[in-house]
Gaussian input, Z-matrix of N, CA and C with variables (Angstrom, degrees):
# hf/3-21g

backbone

0 1
 N
 C     1     B1
 C     2     B2     1     A1
 N     3     B3     2     A2     1     D1
 C     4     B4     3     A3     2     D2
 C     5     B5     4     A4     3     D3
 N     6     B6     5     A5     4     D4
 C     7     B7     6     A6     5     D5
 C     8     B8     7     A7     6     D6
 N     9     B9     8     A8     7     D7
 C    10    B10     9     A9     8     D8
 C    11    B11    10    A10     9     D9
 N    12    B12    11    A11    10    D10
 C    13    B13    12    A12    11    D11
 C    14    B14    13    A13    12    D12
 N    15    B15    14    A14    13    D13
 C    16    B16    15    A15    14    D14
 C    17    B17    16    A16    15    D15
 N    18    B18    17    A17    16    D16
 C    19    B19    18    A18    17    D17
 C    20    B20    19    A19    18    D18
 N    21    B21    20    A20    19    D19
 C    22    B22    21    A21    20    D20
 C    23    B23    22    A22    21    D21
 N    24    B24    23    A23    22    D22
 C    25    B25    24    A24    23    D23
 C    26    B26    25    A25    24    D24
 N    27    B27    26    A26    25    D25
 C    28    B28    27    A27    26    D26
 C    29    B29    28    A28    27    D27
 N    30    B30    29    A29    28    D28
 C    31    B31    30    A30    29    D29
 C    32    B32    31    A31    30    D30
 N    33    B33    32    A32    31    D31
 C    34    B34    33    A33    32    D32
 C    35    B35    34    A34    33    D33
 N    36    B36    35    A35    34    D34
 C    37    B37    36    A36    35    D35
 C    38    B38    37    A37    36    D36
 N    39    B39    38    A38    37    D37
 C    40    B40    39    A39    38    D38
 C    41    B41    40    A40    39    D39
 N    42    B42    41    A41    40    D40
 C    43    B43    42    A42    41    D41
 C    44    B44    43    A43    42    D42
 N    45    B45    44    A44    43    D43
 C    46    B46    45    A45    44    D44
 C    47    B47    46    A46    45    D45
 N    48    B48    47    A47    46    D46
 C    49    B49    48    A48    47    D47
 C    50    B50    49    A49    48    D48
 N    51    B51    50    A50    49    D49
 C    52    B52    51    A51    50    D50
 C    53    B53    52    A52    51    D51
 N    54    B54    53    A53    52    D52
 C    55    B55    54    A54    53    D53
 C    56    B56    55    A55    54    D54
 N    57    B57    56    A56    55    D55
 C    58    B58    57    A57    56    D56
 C    59    B59    58    A58    57    D57
 N    60    B60    59    A59    58    D58
 C    61    B61    60    A60    59    D59
 C    62    B62    61    A61    60    D60
 N    63    B63    62    A62    61    D61
 C    64    B64    63    A63    62    D62
 C    65    B65    64    A64    63    D63
 N    66    B66    65    A65    64    D64
 C    67    B67    66    A66    65    D65
 C    68    B68    67    A67    66    D66
 N    69    B69    68    A68    67    D67
 C    70    B70    69    A69    68    D68
 C    71    B71    70    A70    69    D69
 N    72    B72    71    A71    70    D70
 C    73    B73    72    A72    71    D71
 C    74    B74    73    A73    72    D72
 N    75    B75    74    A74    73    D73
 C    76    B76    75    A75    74    D74
 C    77    B77    76    A76    75    D75
 N    78    B78    77    A77    76    D76
 C    79    B79    78    A78    77    D77
 C    80    B80    79    A79    78    D78
 N    81    B81    80    A80    79    D79
 C    82    B82    81    A81    80    D80
 C    83    B83    82    A82    81    D81
 N    84    B84    83    A83    82    D82
 C    85    B85    84    A84    83    D83
 C    86    B86    85    A85    84    D84
 N    87    B87    86    A86    85    D85
 C    88    B88    87    A87    86    D86
 C    89    B89    88    A88    87    D87
 N    90    B90    89    A89    88    D88
 C    91    B91    90    A90    89    D89
 C    92    B92    91    A91    90    D90
 N    93    B93    92    A92    91    D91
 C    94    B94    93    A93    92    D92
 C    95    B95    94    A94    93    D93
 N    96    B96    95    A95    94    D94
 C    97    B97    96    A96    95    D95
 C    98    B98    97    A97    96    D96
 N    99    B99    98    A98    97    D97
 C   100   B100    99    A99    98    D98
 C   101   B101   100   A100    99    D99
 N   102   B102   101   A101   100   D100
 C   103   B103   102   A102   101   D101
 C   104   B104   103   A103   102   D102
 N   105   B105   104   A104   103   D103
 C   106   B106   105   A105   104   D104
 C   107   B107   106   A106   105   D105
 N   108   B108   107   A107   106   D106
 C   109   B109   108   A108   107   D107
 C   110   B110   109   A109   108   D108
 N   111   B111   110   A110   109   D109
 C   112   B112   111   A111   110   D110
 C   113   B113   112   A112   111   D111
 N   114   B114   113   A113   112   D112
 C   115   B115   114   A114   113   D113
 C   116   B116   115   A115   114   D114
 N   117   B117   116   A116   115   D115
 C   118   B118   117   A117   116   D116
 C   119   B119   118   A118   117   D117
 N   120   B120   119   A119   118   D118
 C   121   B121   120   A120   119   D119
 C   122   B122   121   A121   120   D120
 N   123   B123   122   A122   121   D121
 C   124   B124   123   A123   122   D122
 C   125   B125   124   A124   123   D123
 N   126   B126   125   A125   124   D124
 C   127   B127   126   A126   125   D125
 C   128   B128   127   A127   126   D126
 N   129   B129   128   A128   127   D127
 C   130   B130   129   A129   128   D128
 C   131   B131   130   A130   129   D129
 N   132   B132   131   A131   130   D130
 C   133   B133   132   A132   131   D131
 C   134   B134   133   A133   132   D132
 N   135   B135   134   A134   133   D133
 C   136   B136   135   A135   134   D134
 C   137   B137   136   A136   135   D135
 N   138   B138   137   A137   136   D136
 C   139   B139   138   A138   137   D137
 C   140   B140   139   A139   138   D138
 N   141   B141   140   A140   139   D139
 C   142   B142   141   A141   140   D140
 C   143   B143   142   A142   141   D141
 N   144   B144   143   A143   142   D142
 C   145   B145   144   A144   143   D143
 C   146   B146   145   A145   144   D144
 N   147   B147   146   A146   145   D145
 C   148   B148   147   A147   146   D146
 C   149   B149   148   A148   147   D147
 N   150   B150   149   A149   148   D148
 C   151   B151   150   A150   149   D149
 C   152   B152   151   A151   150   D150
 N   153   B153   152   A152   151   D151
 C   154   B154   153   A153   152   D152
 C   155   B155   154   A154   153   D153
 N   156   B156   155   A155   154   D154
 C   157   B157   156   A156   155   D155
 C   158   B158   157   A157   156   D156
 N   159   B159   158   A158   157   D157
 C   160   B160   159   A159   158   D158
 C   161   B161   160   A160   159   D159
 N   162   B162   161   A161   160   D160
 C   163   B163   162   A162   161   D161
 C   164   B164   163   A163   162   D162
 N   165   B165   164   A164   163   D163
 C   166   B166   165   A165   164   D164
 C   167   B167   166   A166   165   D165
 N   168   B168   167   A167   166   D166
 C   169   B169   168   A168   167   D167
 C   170   B170   169   A169   168   D168
 N   171   B171   170   A170   169   D169
 C   172   B172   171   A171   170   D170
 C   173   B173   172   A172   171   D171
 N   174   B174   173   A173   172   D172
 C   175   B175   174   A174   173   D173
 C   176   B176   175   A175   174   D174
 N   177   B177   176   A176   175   D175
 C   178   B178   177   A177   176   D176
 C   179   B179   178   A178   177   D177
 N   180   B180   179   A179   178   D178
 C   181   B181   180   A180   179   D179
 C   182   B182   181   A181   180   D180
 N   183   B183   182   A182   181   D181
 C   184   B184   183   A183   182   D182
 C   185   B185   184   A184   183   D183
 N   186   B186   185   A185   184   D184
 C   187   B187   186   A186   185   D185
 C   188   B188   187   A187   186   D186
 N   189   B189   188   A188   187   D187
 C   190   B190   189   A189   188   D188
 C   191   B191   190   A190   189   D189
 N   192   B192   191   A191   190   D190
 C   193   B193   192   A192   191   D191
 C   194   B194   193   A193   192   D192
 N   195   B195   194   A194   193   D193
 C   196   B196   195   A195   194   D194
 C   197   B197   196   A196   195   D195
 N   198   B198   197   A197   196   D196
 C   199   B199   198   A198   197   D197
 C   200   B200   199   A199   198   D198
 N   201   B201   200   A200   199   D199
 C   202   B202   201   A201   200   D200
 C   203   B203   202   A202   201   D201
 N   204   B204   203   A203   202   D202
 C   205   B205   204   A204   203   D203
 C   206   B206   205   A205   204   D204
 N   207   B207   206   A206   205   D205
 C   208   B208   207   A207   206   D206
 C   209   B209   208   A208   207   D207
 N   210   B210   209   A209   208   D208
 C   211   B211   210   A210   209   D209
 C   212   B212   211   A211   210   D210
 N   213   B213   212   A212   211   D211
 C   214   B214   213   A213   212   D212
 C   215   B215   214   A214   213   D213
 N   216   B216   215   A215   214   D214
 C   217   B217   216   A216   215   D215
 C   218   B218   217   A217   216   D216
 N   219   B219   218   A218   217   D217
 C   220   B220   219   A219   218   D218
 C   221   B221   220   A220   219   D219
 N   222   B222   221   A221   220   D220
 C   223   B223   222   A222   221   D221
 C   224   B224   223   A223   222   D222
 N   225   B225   224   A224   223   D223
 C   226   B226   225   A225   224   D224
 C   227   B227   226   A226   225   D225
 N   228   B228   227   A227   226   D226
 C   229   B229   228   A228   227   D227
 C   230   B230   229   A229   228   D228
 N   231   B231   230   A230   229   D229
 C   232   B232   231   A231   230   D230
 C   233   B233   232   A232   231   D231
 N   234   B234   233   A233   232   D232
 C   235   B235   234   A234   233   D233
 C   236   B236   235   A235   234   D234
 N   237   B237   236   A236   235   D235
 C   238   B238   237   A237   236   D236
 C   239   B239   238   A238   237   D237
 N   240   B240   239   A239   238   D238
 C   241   B241   240   A240   239   D239
 C   242   B242   241   A241   240   D240
 N   243   B243   242   A242   241   D241
 C   244   B244   243   A243   242   D242
 C   245   B245   244   A244   243   D243
 N   246   B246   245   A245   244   D244
 C   247   B247   246   A246   245   D245
 C   248   B248   247   A247   246   D246
 N   249   B249   248   A248   247   D247
 C   250   B250   249   A249   248   D248
 C   251   B251   250   A250   249   D249
 N   252   B252   251   A251   250   D250
 C   253   B253   252   A252   251   D251
 C   254   B254   253   A253   252   D252
 N   255   B255   254   A254   253   D253
 C   256   B256   255   A255   254   D254
 C   257   B257   256   A256   255   D255
 N   258   B258   257   A257   256   D256
 C   259   B259   258   A258   257   D257
 C   260   B260   259   A259   258   D258
 N   261   B261   260   A260   259   D259
 C   262   B262   261   A261   260   D260
 C   263   B263   262   A262   261   D261
 N   264   B264   263   A263   262   D262
 C   265   B265   264   A264   263   D263
 C   266   B266   265   A265   264   D264
 N   267   B267   266   A266   265   D265
 C   268   B268   267   A267   266   D266
 C   269   B269   268   A268   267   D267
 N   270   B270   269   A269   268   D268
 C   271   B271   270   A270   269   D269
 C   272   B272   271   A271   270   D270
 N   273   B273   272   A272   271   D271
 C   274   B274   273   A273   272   D272
 C   275   B275   274   A274   273   D273
 N   276   B276   275   A275   274   D274
 C   277   B277   276   A276   275   D275
 C   278   B278   277   A277   276   D276
 N   279   B279   278   A278   277   D277
 C   280   B280   279   A279   278   D278
 C   281   B281   280   A280   279   D279
 N   282   B282   281   A281   280   D280
 C   283   B283   282   A282   281   D281
 C   284   B284   283   A283   282   D282
 N   285   B285   284   A284   283   D283
 C   286   B286   285   A285   284   D284
 C   287   B287   286   A286   285   D285
 N   288   B288   287   A287   286   D286
 C   289   B289   288   A288   287   D287
 C   290   B290   289   A289   288   D288

   B1=1.4505
   B2=1.5228
   B3=1.2833
   B4=1.4511
   B5=1.5168
   B6=1.3204
   B7=1.4603
   B8=1.5228
   B9=1.3073
   B10=1.4594
   B11=1.5185
   B12=1.2906
   B13=1.4645
   B14=1.5149
   B15=1.2897
   B16=1.4549
   B17=1.5220
   B18=1.2945
   B19=1.4612
   B20=1.5193
   B21=1.3127
   B22=1.4536
   B23=1.5121
   B24=1.3162
   B25=1.4511
   B26=1.5201
   B27=1.3006
   B28=1.4583
   B29=1.5189
   B30=1.3015
   B31=1.4601
   B32=1.5212
   B33=1.3427
   B34=1.4568
   B35=1.5258
   B36=1.3343
   B37=1.4690
   B38=1.5244
   B39=1.3185
   B40=1.4577
   B41=1.5121
   B42=1.2952
   B43=1.4622
   B44=1.5217
   B45=1.3036
   B46=1.4593
   B47=1.5184
   B48=1.3011
   B49=1.4556
   B50=1.5224
   B51=1.3042
   B52=1.4611
   B53=1.5234
   B54=1.3061
   B55=1.4583
   B56=1.5238
   B57=1.3452
   B58=1.4658
   B59=1.5280
   B60=1.3216
   B61=1.4693
   B62=1.5276
   B63=1.3115
   B64=1.4640
   B65=1.5270
   B66=1.3402
   B67=1.4641
   B68=1.5206
   B69=1.3307
   B70=1.4657
   B71=1.5273
   B72=1.3305
   B73=1.4645
   B74=1.5220
   B75=1.3271
   B76=1.4653
   B77=1.5279
   B78=1.3336
   B79=1.4681
   B80=1.5226
   B81=1.3320
   B82=1.4673
   B83=1.5345
   B84=1.3206
   B85=1.4719
   B86=1.5311
   B87=1.3462
   B88=1.4702
   B89=1.5330
   B90=1.3119
   B91=1.4607
   B92=1.5265
   B93=1.3304
   B94=1.4746
   B95=1.5179
   B96=1.3243
   B97=1.4675
   B98=1.5282
   B99=1.3320
   B100=1.4627
   B101=1.5238
   B102=1.3196
   B103=1.4600
   B104=1.5248
   B105=1.3258
   B106=1.4671
   B107=1.5237
   B108=1.3322
   B109=1.4649
   B110=1.5241
   B111=1.3240
   B112=1.4694
   B113=1.5246
   B114=1.3182
   B115=1.4695
   B116=1.5264
   B117=1.3190
   B118=1.4584
   B119=1.5194
   B120=1.3030
   B121=1.4673
   B122=1.5295
   B123=1.3149
   B124=1.4610
   B125=1.5214
   B126=1.3166
   B127=1.4550
   B128=1.5252
   B129=1.3370
   B130=1.4627
   B131=1.5268
   B132=1.3218
   B133=1.4721
   B134=1.5271
   B135=1.3332
   B136=1.4651
   B137=1.5199
   B138=1.3155
   B139=1.4670
   B140=1.5308
   B141=1.3127
   B142=1.4599
   B143=1.5253
   B144=1.3211
   B145=1.4694
   B146=1.5273
   B147=1.3301
   B148=1.4702
   B149=1.5247
   B150=1.3325
   B151=1.4643
   B152=1.5298
   B153=1.3358
   B154=1.4690
   B155=1.5238
   B156=1.3218
   B157=1.4639
   B158=1.5243
   B159=1.3324
   B160=1.4648
   B161=1.5259
   B162=1.3267
   B163=1.4694
   B164=1.5246
   B165=1.3267
   B166=1.4629
   B167=1.5196
   B168=1.3328
   B169=1.4619
   B170=1.5209
   B171=1.3355
   B172=1.4543
   B173=1.5158
   B174=1.3098
   B175=1.4673
   B176=1.5255
   B177=1.3183
   B178=1.4657
   B179=1.5270
   B180=1.3315
   B181=1.4701
   B182=1.5334
   B183=1.3262
   B184=1.4664
   B185=1.5310
   B186=1.3285
   B187=1.4658
   B188=1.5320
   B189=1.3298
   B190=1.4655
   B191=1.5277
   B192=1.3261
   B193=1.4663
   B194=1.5245
   B195=1.3236
   B196=1.4657
   B197=1.5324
   B198=1.3319
   B199=1.4610
   B200=1.5283
   B201=1.3222
   B202=1.4656
   B203=1.5247
   B204=1.3337
   B205=1.4710
   B206=1.5276
   B207=1.3365
   B208=1.4669
   B209=1.5302
   B210=1.3176
   B211=1.4649
   B212=1.5280
   B213=1.3155
   B214=1.4619
   B215=1.5295
   B216=1.3312
   B217=1.4641
   B218=1.5270
   B219=1.3289
   B220=1.4643
   B221=1.5278
   B222=1.3232
   B223=1.4623
   B224=1.5170
   B225=1.3269
   B226=1.4633
   B227=1.5275
   B228=1.3253
   B229=1.4635
   B230=1.5240
   B231=1.3170
   B232=1.4650
   B233=1.5296
   B234=1.3289
   B235=1.4574
   B236=1.5272
   B237=1.3158
   B238=1.4674
   B239=1.5197
   B240=1.3208
   B241=1.4599
   B242=1.5261
   B243=1.3244
   B244=1.4606
   B245=1.5175
   B246=1.3194
   B247=1.4624
   B248=1.5175
   B249=1.3185
   B250=1.4553
   B251=1.5106
   B252=1.3334
   B253=1.4580
   B254=1.5153
   B255=1.3169
   B256=1.4641
   B257=1.5140
   B258=1.3396
   B259=1.4587
   B260=1.5192
   B261=1.3342
   B262=1.4585
   B263=1.5276
   B264=1.3372
   B265=1.4538
   B266=1.5243
   B267=1.3362
   B268=1.4697
   B269=1.5215
   B270=1.3211
   B271=1.4681
   B272=1.5242
   B273=1.3195
   B274=1.4668
   B275=1.5258
   B276=1.3268
   B277=1.4625
   B278=1.5160
   B279=1.3379
   B280=1.4631
   B281=1.5274
   B282=1.3300
   B283=1.4633
   B284=1.5254
   B285=1.3221
   B286=1.4648
   B287=1.5307
   B288=1.3392
   B289=1.4749
   B290=1.5142
   A1=108.75
   A2=116.82
   A3=122.22
   A4=109.08
   A5=115.69
   A6=120.41
   A7=109.04
   A8=115.88
   A9=120.24
   A10=108.28
   A11=114.61
   A12=119.88
   A13=109.17
   A14=114.25
   A15=119.97
   A16=107.03
   A17=116.62
   A18=121.32
   A19=112.01
   A20=115.89
   A21=118.90
   A22=113.81
   A23=117.63
   A24=120.14
   A25=109.13
   A26=114.84
   A27=120.86
   A28=108.81
   A29=115.45
   A30=119.56
   A31=111.37
   A32=116.03
   A33=119.44
   A34=110.19
   A35=116.90
   A36=118.37
   A37=110.35
   A38=115.76
   A39=120.50
   A40=109.89
   A41=114.02
   A42=119.78
   A43=108.10
   A44=115.87
   A45=119.99
   A46=109.61
   A47=115.54
   A48=120.66
   A49=108.76
   A50=114.57
   A51=119.69
   A52=109.76
   A53=115.99
   A54=121.98
   A55=107.36
   A56=119.33
   A57=120.32
   A58=113.37
   A59=117.88
   A60=119.44
   A61=110.90
   A62=116.44
   A63=119.55
   A64=109.96
   A65=116.61
   A66=120.69
   A67=110.64
   A68=116.72
   A69=121.58
   A70=110.39
   A71=116.67
   A72=120.60
   A73=112.46
   A74=117.28
   A75=120.83
   A76=112.81
   A77=117.95
   A78=120.66
   A79=110.65
   A80=117.72
   A81=120.05
   A82=109.60
   A83=116.39
   A84=121.49
   A85=113.44
   A86=119.99
   A87=118.08
   A88=112.51
   A89=116.37
   A90=120.38
   A91=110.89
   A92=117.04
   A93=120.15
   A94=110.61
   A95=116.88
   A96=121.05
   A97=110.40
   A98=116.50
   A99=119.94
   A100=110.49
   A101=116.57
   A102=121.57
   A103=111.47
   A104=116.82
   A105=120.75
   A106=111.51
   A107=117.62
   A108=121.68
   A109=113.40
   A110=117.51
   A111=121.01
   A112=110.88
   A113=115.36
   A114=120.77
   A115=111.35
   A116=116.94
   A117=121.43
   A118=110.33
   A119=116.29
   A120=121.90
   A121=108.61
   A122=116.42
   A123=122.58
   A124=109.12
   A125=116.77
   A126=119.98
   A127=107.39
   A128=117.73
   A129=118.86
   A130=112.15
   A131=117.05
   A132=120.17
   A133=111.53
   A134=117.85
   A135=119.12
   A136=111.02
   A137=116.27
   A138=120.78
   A139=110.21
   A140=114.98
   A141=120.26
   A142=110.99
   A143=117.37
   A144=120.98
   A145=110.86
   A146=116.99
   A147=120.97
   A148=109.69
   A149=117.13
   A150=123.23
   A151=110.48
   A152=116.46
   A153=120.49
   A154=112.01
   A155=116.44
   A156=119.57
   A157=110.18
   A158=116.58
   A159=120.24
   A160=111.05
   A161=116.61
   A162=120.33
   A163=111.09
   A164=117.45
   A165=121.30
   A166=110.87
   A167=116.12
   A168=120.61
   A169=112.17
   A170=117.93
   A171=121.40
   A172=115.59
   A173=118.09
   A174=120.85
   A175=110.52
   A176=115.41
   A177=120.45
   A178=107.98
   A179=117.65
   A180=118.68
   A181=112.66
   A182=117.20
   A183=120.23
   A184=110.86
   A185=116.73
   A186=120.35
   A187=111.09
   A188=116.21
   A189=119.88
   A190=110.61
   A191=116.87
   A192=120.37
   A193=110.86
   A194=116.74
   A195=120.35
   A196=110.30
   A197=116.74
   A198=120.24
   A199=110.34
   A200=116.81
   A201=119.97
   A202=110.98
   A203=116.67
   A204=120.24
   A205=110.69
   A206=116.29
   A207=119.79
   A208=111.52
   A209=116.27
   A210=120.24
   A211=109.77
   A212=116.20
   A213=119.95
   A214=111.28
   A215=117.07
   A216=120.16
   A217=111.20
   A218=117.08
   A219=120.27
   A220=110.54
   A221=116.41
   A222=120.16
   A223=110.88
   A224=116.65
   A225=120.52
   A226=111.03
   A227=116.85
   A228=120.34
   A229=110.64
   A230=116.48
   A231=120.58
   A232=109.85
   A233=116.52
   A234=121.37
   A235=110.34
   A236=116.72
   A237=120.62
   A238=110.23
   A239=116.07
   A240=120.32
   A241=110.25
   A242=117.23
   A243=119.55
   A244=112.86
   A245=118.09
   A246=119.73
   A247=113.18
   A248=117.09
   A249=119.80
   A250=113.67
   A251=116.74
   A252=119.02
   A253=113.34
   A254=119.71
   A255=120.73
   A256=111.36
   A257=117.62
   A258=118.32
   A259=112.11
   A260=117.91
   A261=119.81
   A262=111.35
   A263=117.83
   A264=120.96
   A265=108.74
   A266=118.78
   A267=120.82
   A268=113.50
   A269=118.25
   A270=120.18
   A271=110.56
   A272=117.28
   A273=120.39
   A274=109.69
   A275=116.78
   A276=120.19
   A277=110.90
   A278=117.46
   A279=120.64
   A280=110.96
   A281=117.26
   A282=121.19
   A283=112.32
   A284=117.41
   A285=121.76
   A286=110.90
   A287=116.94
   A288=119.21
   A289=113.17
   D1=133.46
   D2=179.62
   D3=-89.81
   D4=126.68
   D5=179.46
   D6=-86.80
   D7=128.67
   D8=178.15
   D9=-100.46
   D10=129.70
   D11=179.07
   D12=-131.56
   D13=156.70
   D14=175.25
   D15=-81.66
   D16=102.79
   D17=-178.27
   D18=-94.46
   D19=7.11
   D20=176.39
   D21=75.10
   D22=21.82
   D23=-179.43
   D24=-80.53
   D25=121.84
   D26=-178.91
   D27=-150.56
   D28=158.35
   D29=177.83
   D30=-89.95
   D31=-7.90
   D32=179.60
   D33=-73.24
   D34=146.89
   D35=178.06
   D36=-66.35
   D37=138.43
   D38=179.56
   D39=-96.65
   D40=146.02
   D41=178.44
   D42=-90.75
   D43=118.97
   D44=-178.76
   D45=-86.90
   D46=135.75
   D47=177.75
   D48=-94.50
   D49=140.56
   D50=179.81
   D51=-74.96
   D52=151.86
   D53=175.03
   D54=-71.49
   D55=119.75
   D56=-175.16
   D57=-61.84
   D58=-35.25
   D59=179.35
   D60=-70.78
   D61=-37.75
   D62=177.93
   D63=-66.08
   D64=-39.56
   D65=177.49
   D66=-62.65
   D67=-42.64
   D68=179.16
   D69=-64.38
   D70=-45.37
   D71=-178.75
   D72=-65.31
   D73=-25.14
   D74=-178.78
   D75=-81.72
   D76=-9.43
   D77=179.52
   D78=-67.56
   D79=151.49
   D80=173.10
   D81=-59.96
   D82=147.96
   D83=-175.42
   D84=-53.72
   D85=-46.36
   D86=179.75
   D87=-62.51
   D88=-33.68
   D89=179.78
   D90=-71.68
   D91=-39.13
   D92=175.36
   D93=-61.04
   D94=-42.12
   D95=179.52
   D96=-63.46
   D97=-43.86
   D98=179.14
   D99=-62.75
   D100=-44.50
   D101=-177.94
   D102=-63.88
   D103=-35.31
   D104=179.24
   D105=-65.27
   D106=-26.96
   D107=-177.99
   D108=-107.67
   D109=8.29
   D110=-177.40
   D111=-68.13
   D112=148.68
   D113=179.24
   D114=-76.65
   D115=-29.95
   D116=-179.33
   D117=-105.11
   D118=161.02
   D119=178.63
   D120=-85.71
   D121=90.89
   D122=179.03
   D123=-84.91
   D124=147.01
   D125=169.97
   D126=-85.63
   D127=149.83
   D128=176.72
   D129=-57.45
   D130=-35.16
   D131=-178.32
   D132=-66.41
   D133=-43.84
   D134=-178.40
   D135=-70.43
   D136=-35.96
   D137=176.68
   D138=-62.95
   D139=-46.86
   D140=-178.59
   D141=-64.72
   D142=-33.68
   D143=178.63
   D144=-61.86
   D145=-46.91
   D146=178.97
   D147=-65.51
   D148=-43.35
   D149=-179.61
   D150=-58.37
   D151=-51.39
   D152=-177.73
   D153=-63.89
   D154=-39.51
   D155=179.69
   D156=-62.01
   D157=-43.66
   D158=179.40
   D159=-66.82
   D160=-43.94
   D161=-178.08
   D162=-67.06
   D163=-34.85
   D164=178.03
   D165=-63.83
   D166=-33.36
   D167=178.94
   D168=-82.01
   D169=5.51
   D170=175.15
   D171=95.54
   D172=10.37
   D173=-179.78
   D174=-73.39
   D175=146.06
   D176=173.74
   D177=-74.41
   D178=165.44
   D179=176.47
   D180=-56.12
   D181=-38.33
   D182=179.65
   D183=-66.48
   D184=-38.77
   D185=178.10
   D186=-67.59
   D187=-37.35
   D188=177.66
   D189=-65.34
   D190=-39.80
   D191=177.44
   D192=-67.03
   D193=-37.14
   D194=176.82
   D195=-63.96
   D196=-37.82
   D197=176.54
   D198=-63.31
   D199=-43.27
   D200=177.06
   D201=-60.03
   D202=-39.84
   D203=176.73
   D204=-60.47
   D205=-44.04
   D206=-179.27
   D207=-65.58
   D208=-40.97
   D209=178.62
   D210=-63.25
   D211=-42.64
   D212=179.94
   D213=-65.75
   D214=-42.87
   D215=178.83
   D216=-63.98
   D217=-37.46
   D218=177.27
   D219=-64.84
   D220=-39.57
   D221=177.81
   D222=-65.52
   D223=-42.56
   D224=178.00
   D225=-63.40
   D226=-41.00
   D227=179.38
   D228=-64.96
   D229=-40.99
   D230=178.69
   D231=-65.25
   D232=-39.30
   D233=178.28
   D234=-65.57
   D235=-38.80
   D236=-179.94
   D237=-63.37
   D238=-40.46
   D239=-179.36
   D240=-68.39
   D241=-41.57
   D242=-175.89
   D243=-81.09
   D244=-36.13
   D245=-175.07
   D246=-114.07
   D247=-16.72
   D248=-178.59
   D249=68.08
   D250=24.31
   D251=-174.74
   D252=-126.37
   D253=20.16
   D254=-177.37
   D255=-62.99
   D256=-30.68
   D257=-179.00
   D258=-73.83
   D259=-1.06
   D260=175.70
   D261=-82.57
   D262=-12.02
   D263=176.47
   D264=-80.92
   D265=122.45
   D266=-177.20
   D267=-57.78
   D268=-42.03
   D269=-178.47
   D270=-67.46
   D271=-33.81
   D272=178.39
   D273=-67.03
   D274=-43.09
   D275=178.97
   D276=-62.40
   D277=-39.31
   D278=-179.51
   D279=-66.62
   D280=-36.40
   D281=-178.00
   D282=-81.63
   D283=-21.05
   D284=-176.55
   D285=-130.64
   D286=73.46
   D287=-177.16
   D288=-67.89

């Protein structure tokens, strides 16, 4: 008896997902360092989007990292208001004793 399975064969174009480690390794060194110490779980793609937008507007790498810090703090503040749990993030507690 031949077993029929859904092997995902279709004529529609498939969307390929990037390798997350390759995406991380391709980030600029300062951005990789920032991401390694971030309080939130950022994707390399979203981090790179903020980085490129800042750099395109003429920001230095340090200014782009400062922007990422501000975006992250705003997200943490919004999370604190909605869930009341921002102080559960270790990096947030360290920055706001």
